[in-house]
N, C-alpha and C positions, 0 to 999 in steps of 0.2 A: 353371402355373396362372394366371399373369398373362395369358397369351394366351387361355386358356379363359374366364376371367372377362370379359375385355375383349370378346371375341367375343359372349358372352352378353348383356352390357349393350347392345351395339350392335344386336343383332338381335331381342331379346325383343319389342319393340313392333311390329316388322315382321311377325313370325310369329304373334303372339297379340294379341288385343284387350285391351289393358291399360287400367285406369282412371286411368293417370298417365303423364306424359311423362318418360322417363328422360334426364337430362342428364349426359353423361360429363364432369364438371367438371375433375377433376385426377387425374393418375396420379403415384404416388410410387415411387421406387426409386433404386438405385445400380448402376453408376456413372452419373454425370450425363450423360456424353457419349452414352450409348445411349438416353436417355429421349426426346429430341426426335423421333428416328426412330420409336420405338415409339408415341409419342403421335400422330404424324401417320398412321401406318399404321392404327391402330385407332380414331381419332376422338376422342381426349382433347383437351380445350380447353387445358389447362395442364399443366405439370410441376412437381414438387417433390421434393426429396431428404430432407426432414425430415418424417417422418410425424406428429410432434407438432403441426406447423403445420397439417397437413391435418385432423386430428380436431378441431381447435379452430375451424375455419372455419365461419362462420355460413351460408355458401352450400353446405355439404355436409350432406346428410341421412342418407346411407347410406355406411358404410365397408366395403369388401370387402378382407379380409385374405388375401393369397396369398403371404405370406412364409414362410420356414422356421419350424419348430415352436417354436424357442426365443423367437421374437418374438411369437407369438400372444397370450400373456397380457397383456403390457404394452400392446400396441396395442388389443386388444379392450376391456380394462378402461378405458383412458383414453378411447376412443371412446364407450363407454357413459356415462362420467361427463359427457361433453359432450352427452349426449342423442342420440347417433347410433344408428341401427339398424345391426346388425353381421351381415355374412355372413363366416364364418371357415372356412377350409379345414380338412379333417380330417387326422389326429386333432386334437381340439380343442386339446390341449396336449401337453407332453412328460411330464407326470405327472398323477396323479389329483388331487393337492392343487391344482395350477394350474388344472386344468379346473373344479374345484368353485368356485374363486375367480372364474373367468370367468362361470360360470353365475349365481353370486350377484350379480355386478356388473350383468349385464343385467336381471335380475329386479328388483333394487333401483332401477335407473334407469328401469324401465318402458318399455324399448325392445324392438323386435322383434329376433329373433336366429335365425340359421340356421347350422347346422354342415354343411359341404358334402359330405354323403354323396350325391353326384349319382346313384349307381346306383339310388336309389329312384325316379328320374324316368324310367326306361325303362318304356314301356308294358308290357313283359313281366313285370317284377318287380311292378309295380303290379297287374297282372292276377292274378299269383300270390297277392298279399296278399288280393285280393278273393275269390278262390276259397277260400282258407283261412278267411277270415272268414265266408263263407257256409256253412261246414261241409262243403265238398265232399271234403275229405280225412279228415274225422272226427278221431278222436284221433291226435295226432302221435306216431310211434314214433321216427324217426331224422331227424337233420339231418346232411348231409355237405356240406362246403364246401371248395373248393380254389381258391386264387388263385395262379397260377403265371406267372412272367415269366422272361426270360433275359438282359436287357440288360447285367448286369455279370458274366456267366458266365465271361468270360475273365479270367485273372489279370493281364493287361496293361491291363485297364480301370482308368483312373486314379482317385485319390481325389477324391470330390466331397462336398458337405456332407451328403449322405444317409448317408455312412459314419462320420460323427462323432456319437457319442451326445450330446455336449453341445449339438449343434445340432438333430439329428433326433429325439432321445429314444430311438428304437429303430430297427431295420432293417425287415425284412419284416413283423415283428409289427405295428408301428404304421402302417407305410406302406400295407400291403395287407390284412393280416388284419383290420384295423379295419373295412374295407368288408364283409367276410363276417359279422362280428359284427353290424354294423348291419342288414344285409339279413335276418339271422335274427330280430332284434327286429321289423323292419318286416313281413316276410312272415308269420311264425309267431306273433308275440305271445308268445313263450316268454321265460322269465326264467332266466338262467344262475345256477346254485346253487353248483357246484363244478367245478374244472378241475384237470387235471394236464398240465403243459406241458414242452416241450423246445425249447431255443433253441441254434442252432449257427452258428458262423462258419466257413465252408468255405474262404474265402480270407482269411487273417489279415492280410496286408499288400498294399498296392497302390502303384503308382508315383505320385509326386507330380506328375509332368509327363506328359501324354498323348503328347508328342513324344519322350519318353525312357523307354520302357517298361522298360528294364533299368537305369535310373538310380536315384536315391534313392527309398526307399519309406517309407510311413507305416503305422502300425498301424490296422486297422479295429476300431472299438469298438462295433459293433452286430452284430446277428444277420443272417445270410444266409437262414436257414431258421427258421420258427416252426411248431411242430406242437403240438396239444393235443386231448385228449379232454375231454368235459364231461358233466355231468348237469344237466338242467333241473328247476326246481321242479315242473313239471307232470308229471314222470316220464319224459320223453323223454331220449334220449342223443344226443350229437353228436361228430363227428370233423372237425377243422379242420386245414388245412395252408396255409401261405403261404410261398412260396419265390421268390427272384429268381435261382435257379440251375437252372431247369428248361429245359434246352437245347431249343429248338424251340418253346417256349411264349412267346407275345408278350404276350397279356393274357387268359389263360385264367382268367377270374373266373366260377366256376360254383357253383351250389348245388342240391342235391337234397333233397327232403323226402318222406319215406315216412309215410303215414298209414294208418289202419285201413280207410278207404274209397277211398283213391287215393293217387297220388304226383304230384309235379311236378319238373321239371328245367329250369334256365335257365343259359345260358352266354353271357357278354358277347360272345365271338367270333362268336356267332350271335344277337345281342341282340334282333333283331326277332321272335324266335320263343320260344314257351313250350311245353314238352312236358308234356302232362297225361295221366295214366292214371286212368280212371274204373272202379273195380271194380264199380260197380253195373250196368254194361252187360252184356248177355248174353255168355257166355263166348266165343262165336265172334266177337264184335266187340271183345273186350278187347285193348288194346295202347296204347302211347303215341301220343296224337294230337299232331301238330305244328301248333300254332296260330300263324298269322301275325298278330301283335298290332298290325296297322297300320290297322285299320278305325276308322271314326268312332265306333263303339260301344265301342271299347277305351279304357282310361284315357288321358287327355291327347289324346283323339281319334286315338290311334295316332301322334301327332307332327304336325308342320305340313304334311306333304306328302300327296299323294293316296294312298289305300290301296295297299299293295303296294310302295310306293317306299322305305319304311324310313327309319330315322333312324341317326345316327352318334354318335360320342363327344361331339362339340361340342354336339350338339342336347340332350343331357341337361342341360347347364349352362344352355342357353337356357330350357328348361322350368323348371328350378330357380329361375332369376332371375324368370321370369314369375310363378310361383306365389308366390314371396316378395314380389314387388311388390304382388300382389293382397292378400296378407295384411296388409301394412303399411297400405295404404289402407283396408282394411275393419276393421283393428284386431282381426283374428281370430287364433286360435291357429294356429301354424305348426309343421310338422315336416318334416325333422329339425331340432330346436331344440338349444340348448346343453345342455338337460337330456338329450336323446338322446345328445349327445356325451359327457356325463359317464357315462351308462350303459355306453357302449362302453369308456370309459377304465377303469371298474371291472374289466371283464373283462381288459383288457390288463394292468393292474397285477397281477391275480391270476395270470395266466399267467406273467408275468415272475418273480414271487415263487415260484411253484411250480417253475419251471425251476431257479431258484437253490437251493431247498431240496430238490428232487427228491422231492416228495410232493404229494398232493392238497391243494388250497387252496380255501377258501370265497371266493365273490365277495361283496364288500361290498354291502349293501342299504340303507344309511342314506338316508333321505329319498327313496327311489326312487319316481319317479312311475309311474302306470299306463302300460301300453304304448299308444302312440297308434295307434288304428285309426279314422280318420274314417268316418262313416257312408256317405260317398260319395267315392271318389277322383275328383278333378277330371277332366273331359274337356277 
């Protein structure tokens, strides 16, 4: 994420007409010996190993948090206290209580805030949200979402921080199901009411050292697979799965929405396209239309390249940073915000509690804001 954020800050002004000049002042991280090379590679002016010094600097206006989840609350809250705008990676925190504290802190400080659900910034998902908002699907019946990867599918894959609950908060649930939940909020404007979940760890121990796969092993304390059914307040139903054990799937982040008047389907592995079924068409013409969402008339202008050329993973972060920078300068409301991050966290908490108790669980709704659907998604 440090690479993704750095690339975005470096290129946002080159690809989009921004009302501000972005200065990459200081990069913070550990170990110190790796920082100078990283800073030189991506264009950071200075390095620092103490994030507390960074958030207190008068020449820093925006803090980008790309650290593991256990560090999010402390960094974001302290940055807000110093009057810094904050872009924080998802999920917002490792618990609902921490996420709510972070959201309260940025609101209290009056700073702009972004929770990094970058898949909102693909033209295909933004087009899907526009079609739903325009009523092209009518009443929503079903939402089906699956996010599947396979990077740790081997039992010899070593322990990394993402397998430690104290650091990561959860496994596939918070790491990737969070994206599916946020896309459901963004595209459909639905409110999760009740969930029933299942979490499972398929490889309970992993080697401590990648060079010694048969050596000492440590216990995995997060889920490998997260699955849940849900009911939405609006009457629709949903089926969600997130897994890091789907052999052959690299980043199969997909969502399908079935409505009374039509359906849509999007998959990040084919991210420049949106499949749309329009039931109002004559029967002989009905079928899923494959829309190449790279035209100037598509959201975000279809990306920074000529139509048909498409965008990639890194470009979504560039668009995110560009839109966030515009909102900071304009003082306008921005989404996905920390409030959006809290809304996702409420669903994650309910799924985890449901899986533990093996029953349906209501999703908390305290102080839940309305679903953000801007009147016009930026081009």
